[in-house]
N, C-alpha and C positions, 0 to 999 in steps of 0.2 A: 972689438964690435964694429967700428966701422967697416972693415970689410965685409962681415956678415951682414949687416943691414945693407949694404949695396945691392949683393947677391941675392938676398930675400925678396928686395924691391924689383931686381931683374926678373927674378922666376915670376913675381906675380904679374909682372907686365907680360909675360908670356903667355901666361895661364888666363888670366882674368881679363865673362862670358859673359828667327827667334821671334817674332814679334807677335805668337799668336796671344789674342788677350783671351780672357775668360768669356764664356757664353754671356751676352748681355741679361742682366735680370738673374743670374743663376744665384743660389744661397751663399751667402758669405761662408768662406773654408774657415777651419780651425788650425791651428798650429799643426797639429799631430797629423791632420787629414792632409794639409799638403805635403809633410814628410813621407807620408805614406804614398801618396801620389807620385812623389819625384823619385821614390826608390822602388816603384812597383817593377820596373824592368830590370832583368840581370846585367843587359849590354845595350848602351846605347852610342849613338853618334850623332854630330850634331855640326853645322856652320858656325862659325863665330865672326864677328865684327867688331874691331877695339879702335877706340878711339883715346887717346891720353891729352888732355889739356895741362901744357905746362906754363906756369909762368913767365911772363916774358915774351911766348910765341904766339903769333898772330892766329896761325893755323895748326889745329890737333896732330897728333902724330897718330896714323893710321897702320892697321895691320889686320889680316883676314887669314883665314884657314880653317881647320877641322878639328873636333875633339872626340876621343873614343874613351868612354867610361865602362869600364867591367868591373862589377861588384865583386870584392873579394880578391881582386887582381890589383887594379891600379887604374891611372888616368893617364893618357897619351895626348899629349897638346902638340899639334902638328901646323905651326904657320908657315903658310905660302907664299903671302906677300907682306911687306916688300923683299924679303928675302926669306928662304927656308930654314927653317931652325926646328928643332922637336926636344921636347923635353916628357920624358918619362917618369911617372910617379909611382912606387908601390910603398908599402908598408915598410920594407928594409932598405929602399934603395932610389936615389934620385939619380938621374942621368941626362945629359942633353948632347945633340949632336947639331952643329952649324953646316949646313950643305951636306956634301957629302964627305965631311971631314970626320977625324975621329970620334969615336963616343966618349965622353967624359964622364967618370962617376964623381958624385959628390957625396963624401961621406962625412961631412961635418955634422957633428950633432945635432946643433940647433938649427941645420937645413933640415935634418930629417924630421925635427918636431915641425917643422914648417909643412914639411911632405905630407906629415898624418893631419894637418889641420886642413890642408886642401884638399885630401882625399874624404874627409870629414864633411866639408864644404860642399862638395859637389856629389857626396854618396847620401845627401841629407840626412846624416848621422846625429840627431838631435843631441844624446848623451855626449858624444864627442864634442860637437860643436860647443856645447855647456861648458867644458873644460876650458876653453880657449875664449868665450867670448861672455858677455850679458846679452840676452837675446831680447830684442824688442819686436813682437808681432803685431801686425794689425792687418784686418781684412773686411772689404765689403764686395757688393755684386760686381764690381768691376775687375776684382783681383787681390792679391794680397802682397804684402810687403814685409820683409824680416829684415831689421836694423841689427848687424853684428858690432859690438863695441870691444874692442881686444881688453882683455883682464890684466894681462901682466906682460913683461919682457920675453923676448924681443919685440913681439909683434905691436904693444903699444908704443914702442919705440917709434917705429915706422908707419901705423896706420891711426887715422881717427876711426873711421868705422868703415864697414862694407855693407851695401845695401843690396838686397836680393830681392826682386818680384816677379810676378809673373801671374798666369792664368791658370790652365791646364800643364804648363810645364814651366821651368825656369828661364825665363824669356830676357832678363837683364841685370846685370851686376854693375853697380857705382861704386867705385873704390876712391876715398878720401885719404890722402898722405899727410902726415904732418910739415911738408913741404907747402903744402897749401896747393897742390896738383891734384887732378881728378882724371880718372881712367874710367871710361865708360863702356860695356862689352854688351854684345846684343846676340842672342841665339836664334838660330832658325835651322828649320828642314831637322828637327827630331827624329830620328829613326831607329826602331828596333834593330839589333844585329843579333844574328842567331849563333848559338853556340854549339858546338866548341866554334872557338874562333879557326879562322884561316891561317896557316902556318905563319904566312907574313906579317898577320897582325898579331900573333901569340908572341912573336919575338921582341915585339915593343915593351913586353913585362918578362924578358928572360933575365935570371939573375945574373 
């Protein structure tokens, strides 16, 4: 369990998301409207900047890169700084590659469950999210917030909660873990991606 927990946390550090706020005085959105908005495009890419505040460290650990989300295919997380690392998630497979090294396929059943959770999270799949988390949604004219509290192991052994917030896009993700650390991820420059994908991009989701 300890090894799985460590890999879960490492994967979430790589994955876990920009600061376009909702239009001032816009009507508050419902949870269903937010999920519909975030899942409207079949394929999107964005930039991310991540900070992890670790107890005992004066400065947060920082990383940045890009993410590609294709509904029905998967999620590709490409960290570019401070070193290159790519993580690919599909419904059947999780793999990672450090720099130009070999691709490592991860087939642990608990990690594949984690992969499904991440696809639900980034895909705004409300029914799937409800299997993993208790959902607490709030919305005002300034934007919306969705707090996810894990329901069961292994997620509730690693994370206290995950908080998503935004306006017309998913702008911010804050992850609180059981060790008292916090990871903050900001997304920016969301762009629609035309389908079919280019061959290089399609290769990220190859079986």
